[in-house]
C-alpha positions in Angstrom: 63.7 -46.7 38.7 62.3 -44.1 36.4 62.3 -44.3 32.7 61.6 -42.1 29.6 61.3 -44.1 26.4 61.0 -42.7 22.9 58.2 -44.3 20.9 59.2 -45.5 17.5 57.7 -47.5 14.6 58.1 -50.8 16.3 55.4 -49.8 18.8 53.0 -48.9 16.0 49.7 -48.7 18.0 51.1 -47.1 21.1 53.1 -44.5 19.0 49.9 -43.7 16.9 47.7 -43.3 20.0 50.2 -40.9 21.7 50.7 -39.0 18.5 47.0 -38.6 18.0 46.5 -37.4 21.5 49.0 -34.6 21.2 47.9 -33.6 17.8 44.3 -33.1 19.0 44.5 -32.2 22.7 46.5 -30.1 25.1 48.7 -31.6 27.8 48.2 -30.7 31.4 51.9 -29.8 31.9 54.2 -27.9 29.6 57.7 -26.4 29.7 59.8 -24.5 27.1 63.6 -24.2 26.9 65.7 -22.2 24.4 69.4 -22.3 23.6 71.5 -20.2 21.3 74.9 -21.1 19.9 76.8 -22.3 16.9 74.9 -19.9 14.6 71.5 -21.3 15.5 68.6 -21.0 18.0 66.9 -24.1 19.4 63.5 -24.1 21.0 62.2 -27.2 22.8 58.6 -27.5 23.9 57.9 -30.3 26.4 54.3 -31.6 27.0 53.4 -34.2 29.6 50.0 -35.8 30.2 49.4 -37.9 33.3 45.7 -38.6 32.9 46.2 -41.7 30.7 43.6 -44.2 32.0 42.2 -44.2 28.5 45.5 -45.6 27.1 44.8 -49.2 26.3 48.5 -50.2 26.3 49.1 -48.8 29.8 48.8 -52.2 31.5 51.7 -53.6 29.4 54.2 -51.1 30.9 55.3 -51.2 34.5 54.9 -47.9 36.4 53.7 -46.0 33.3 52.6 -42.7 34.6 52.5 -40.4 31.6 52.9 -39.8 27.9 54.9 -37.0 26.5 55.8 -35.0 23.4 58.9 -33.0 22.6 58.7 -30.5 19.8 62.0 -29.1 18.7 62.5 -26.1 16.4 65.9 -25.1 15.1 66.3 -21.7 13.5 69.5 -21.6 11.4 70.5 -19.6 8.3 67.0 -18.2 7.8 65.5 -21.8 7.8 63.4 -23.5 10.5 63.4 -27.2 11.0 60.8 -28.8 13.3 60.4 -32.3 14.7 58.1 -33.9 17.2 59.0 -37.0 19.2 56.7 -39.0 21.5 57.5 -40.7 24.7 56.1 -42.9 27.5 57.5 -42.3 31.0 57.3 -43.2 34.6 57.9 -39.5 35.4 54.9 -37.3 36.4 56.6 -33.9 36.4 57.2 -32.0 33.2 60.5 -30.5 34.4 61.9 -33.9 35.3 60.6 -35.1 31.9 62.3 -32.2 30.1 65.6 -33.0 31.9 65.4 -36.7 31.0 64.5 -36.0 27.4 67.2 -33.4 26.8 69.8 -35.8 28.0 68.4 -38.7 25.9 68.1 -36.6 22.8 71.7 -35.3 23.0 73.2 -38.8 23.5 
């Protein structure tokens, strides 16, 4: 069974390692989606990296195949709000990752 788990403060070292990776390096796979409605425009940038042998915590997670980042930008009333969230996942395709994240972030 595949999984896509958001990293939060309770996984301090793992969250920090993944965050530092995406702040300093480019992911091998990316995808972008845009939506317009309710007086705003939303842009989602999905990044997925499967070359994670360097990730010390990899052994602690069953079937961990990739790390991911989702950057959202919401343009509304002449303001822009951005947020980046970080993930670990068994998925190794950025489009599957984007689908899983978009469902998780909506719910």
